[in-house]
N, C-alpha and C positions, 0 to 999 in steps of 0.2 A: 444239357447246359450249354449255352451258346454265347460266347463273348461277353460275359457279364463282368462287372467291376466289383471286386471284393470291398469290404468295409475299409480295408487298409489301402485301397487304391490300386490293387494289382489286377491285371487282365487275367481272366480265368475262362479258358475255352477247352473243356475236356468233359468226359463222362465218368461218372462214378461206377465202380464194379464192372468195368469193361476193360479188357486188355487192349492197349492201343499204343501207337508210337506218337509221341508228342515232342514239341520243341520248347525248352525252357530258356528264359533269359535271367541271368544273374546280375542284379544291379550293383553288386559289390565289385566283381571283376569285369563287368560289362561284356560278357560273351554269351553266345547262344550255344546250346548243345542238345542233341537228341537223346531221348530216353524211351524205353519200352517198359511199361508197368501196368498194373491193375489197381488203381486207387480205391480202397474200401471206404475212405472218408477223407474230408478235406483237411484233417489234422495230421495225416501221415507225414512224417518228416522226410525231407529230401536234403541231399548235400551236394553242392557243386564241387568240381575238382579243385577249386581254389580254397575249399574248406568252409565256405559259408553254408550254414545249415538253418533250415526253418521249415515250418509246416507248409503243405501244398497251398493253403489259403494265402500264404505270404510269398508266393512266387508268381511271376508272369508266365502263363502257360498257353501255348498255342497248338493248334492242330496241324499247321503246316509251316515249313521253313520260311517261306516268303513273308508271312505275317510276323514271324518272330524277328526276322532280320529288319523289317521295316520299323518295328517297335524299337529294336536295338539302335538303329540309325537315329531315331528321334532322341533317345536318351543320350546318345553320343554327342549330338549337337547341343543338347542342354548342358551336358558335362563340360564341354569345351567352352561354351559361352560363360558358364559360371567360373571356370578356371581363369579365363581371360579377364573377367570383371574383377576377380580378386587381385590379379596381378596389377591391373591398372590402378586399383585403389591402394596398392601397397600393402595388402593384407597377406600375411604368410599363408601358404597352402597348408591345410591340416595334415599332420603326420600320419603315417600308417606303418604297420610292421608286418612281419611274416604272418601269413594265415596259419591257423592250426592245421596239423597234418590230417589228411583224410583217413578216416578209419573204415574198416570193412562194413558193408551195409547189412549186417547180420539180422538186426532187429527191425528192419523196415520193409515195407512192401515195394520199395524202389529196387529195381534190378539194374545194377551198374553194368555198363558194357565191358568193364575190365575188372579183374579180380586182383586186388593188390596183394593177396596172400600168395599168388602164384608167380607174378612178375613184380619184383620189388622196386621197379623204377619209381622214383619219388617225383612224380610229375608236378606235384604242388610246389616243390622247391624251385622249379624253373619258371614259375609265373612271374611275368613282368610287373613290378610294383610301380604303377604309374605316378605315384606321388614321390617316389624316391629319386627320379631322374628328371633333370630339367630338359626343356625343349632342345637345347644345344647338344645334350648328351644323346639324344635319339635322332639327331639330324642325319642326313645322308652321309655327310663327311665323317661324323663320329662312328656310324655303323660300319662304313668302309674301312676306317682305321682299325676298329676292333677286329673285323674280319681278317685284315692283313696280319694282325698280331697272331690270330689263330693259325694262319697259314705258316707263319714263321715257326711257331711252336710245333706244328705237325711235321714240318720239314726237318726239325732237329731231333725227332724221336728215333729215327733209324728203323731197324727191323723189329723193335719191341711191339708185338701185336697187342698185348694187353695195355701198354701205355697209350698206344694209338686209339684203342677202343675207349679208354677212359677220357681222352681228350676229345674224341668225336662225340661222346655222350655229353660232355660239357658244351661243346659247340651246338649240338642239337637242341639242348634246353635253352641256350641263349638265343638262337635264331628262331626257335618256335615262338617265343614270347614277343618277337619283333617282326614276324613274317608278314603281318598285315600292315606294317608301317612303311617298309621299303622293299622293292623288288629284289634287291641284292640279298636281303636277309632271307626271303622266301626261297630264292634260287639256291643259296648255300644250305639252307635247311634241308631241302629235298636231296641235294647232292650228298650231304653228310649222312642222312638216313640211309640212302642207297649204299654208300660205301660201308657203313657199319653193318648193315644187313648182309652184304657180301662177305664181310670178315667174320661173321658170327660163328661159323663152324671152326675156323682157326682159333678164335678166341676161346671157345669151349675146350678145344684140344690143348691149348697152351695152359689154360687154367687147371685142367686135370693133371698135366705134367708137373706143374708146380705143387699141386696137392700131394702127388706121389713123392715129391722131394721134401715134404713136411711143411710147406708154406700154406697158411690158411688163405682161402680164396672165396670171394663173394661176387658173383657176376650178375649184372642186370642189364637188360637191353631196352634202354629208353627209346631207342630208334623205332622199334616195332610199335610201342604204345603211342608215341607222339605222332608218328606217321599215320597210324590208323585213325586217330582222332581228326587229323587234318583232312584225310581223304573222305571221311564220313561227313565232315562239315561241307566239303565241296561236292558231295553226292557222287563221288567216284567209287561206287560200290564194287565194280569189277576189279579195279586195282586194289581196293581194300581186301578183297577176298584172297588175292594172290599173296599179299603181305601176311595175312592171318594164317594162310596155309603154310607158308615158310616158317613162321614162328612155331606152329604146331608140330611140324616135322623136326624142329630142333629139340622138342621135348618140353616146350613151355605150355603146360597143360591148360592154362586159362584160355588159350586161343583155340582149343578144340571146340569149345562151346561157341566161340566167336565165329568160327568157320561155318558151323551149322546154322547159326543165326543169319549170316550174310547170304548163304545159299538159299535160305528160305525167303529172304527179302528179294533176292534176284529171281526166284522162281525156278531154281535149278536143283 
C-alpha cells in the first residue's frame, strides 16, 4: 500500500500484517507521533495521547517522519488561516473541552510506547487546548510572565522535596504543551524535566517516609514520560535511552520494555 487516500480523505501509507514503525498525524490535537505495530486490518482502532480515537482508515499514516511533519505543517497553515478568517469575520471560535482520558490499549493491535498502568502520569491532562487561550495569552510576554510566576512559587517551597516535585510536574506539563511555541518554554521544559529526574530518588525516599508515618502517598513522574516523548519526536534516541534506563532503575516497570525497544532501534 503506497500513499493512497482513503474514502474519508486521509493519507494512508503503510502495509497490512507487517510489523513496522509509522508516523501518525492527529487532526484533533495537530501533532505527529511515532508508533510501532502490526495492523491486521484497516479497521483496527488507534488512540492518540490527546484521547482522540478512530480506526486506522481514519488516520493520516506515514512511513517516515519527514512526510508526516510536512503533512502536519500543511494542516497547521490551513488551521491558522481558518482561525484568522473567523476572527476577521467576527465569528466566535468553536469551543472545545478536555479530551477523554486515554485508556490502556488492551483490546487493540496498537502497541503504545508507554504503559499508563505502570506510570500514572496523566499526560492527556497537560495538553494545550488551542481553542481555550487567545493569541495574547500565548504571546512571548505571557509565557515569560507565567514562567516567572512558576519561579516565584518554586523559590517559596523551601526544602519540601515532595512539594517541589509536584510543582515541577505542573511546570513540565505546562511547558510541554507550549514548547513548540516559544524557545523560553522549551528551555524551561527541558530544565524542569532534568531537575525532577535528578530529584526522583529523593522524592521516592520522602514518600516512603511519609507512608511509614501513616500518610497516603501517590507518586508519579511526568518528567520521564514527557521528556521521552519529546526526545523521540526529535529523534534523539541515545538521550531517550539514558532517560528510560534511569526510569527503569527507579523501579518504573513500564520503562524496562522501553529500554529494550530503544536499544533495538539503536542496534545495541
